[in-house]
Structure formats: C-alpha cells, structure tokens
N, C-alpha and C positions, 0 to 999 in steps of 0.2 A: 502493500500499499504505500503510495506517496504522500508524505505527511502535509505536503503543500495543497493536498486536493481536499483535505479534512479541515473544515472550520474549527477552531480553538482546539486544535491536535493535542496539544500538550494537557489541556483540560480533560478532553473525554477518554485520552488515553492514559490518563491516571499517572503521568510522569512526574517525578519529584524534582522540583527545582533546584535543590541544592546539589544533587548528584547527577543529572543528566542536563547537560547544558544545550543538547539539541543541535549540535554544530555537525555532526555526521550521521548519515544512513548508510546501513549495511544492506546489501542485496546477495540473495543465494537461492539455491536450488533444492527444495526438500526432497531428499533422496530416500529416505525410508520413514514412513508414516505411522509406525509403529509406536503406539502409547500417545500419540498425539491427541489433544482433547480441545475442543472449541468451548470457550468461556467469555465472559465480558471481564474487562479491564477494571482493577479494583482502585478506587480513588486513594490517592496519598495526598497529606496535606490538604490544601485548599483546591487541590484538583480533583474533580469528580469521578473521572473514569466512566465507564458504560460502553466504551467502543469494543466490538467484538475482536477477539483475538484468540490465536492458538498458543496452546502450553505444549512446548516441545522438550520432552523429559531428557534428552541428550544432545542438544544442539551441535556441539563439536561434532558428533559422529553422524548425525542424521540431516545436517545441512551443508552443502557445498557452497562455499562463499565464492561468489563471483565479482563482488566489488565493493568498496568503501568509499563513499562520496562524501565531499565536504558540502554543506548547505549555507545558502546565504542569501535572506539572513536566515539564523537560526530558527527552528520550529519551537 
C-alpha cells in the first residue's frame, strides 16, 4: 500500500510518532503466506489505528525485500 494514497496514514495505521519517523517505505513480495493473518491496525498514543493490515509471523523468511525508498515529505 502506498502511504501517500491513504489520507491521515500515520493516524489510521496507528504508527507511533516517536519511534517511526515515516521517512522510508519498504516494498517486497510475500513468498510464503503460512500463518499470515488479516487484522486492523491498533492505535498507539494519539494515533487511532483501524487500517487493514497483515500480520506476518516471520517476515525475514516470508518476504523477499525488493526495495527501500525514501519518501518526501515523510508520512
């Protein structure tokens, strides 16, 4: 998902303001869907959450990273 395409992305993704500066986006291919479950983002601090998300139990082994991109402005 492109964070730039979602209004108020930080808020609906429930991203913490102090630990995630929103300056980079990682992109990859899910190679193994074992144990992946769909849920909604939990809010952290003043950010509400609620965006659909996938929880991937072992992302290092299940996702083939294809790129890391700087974003400007940060999301």
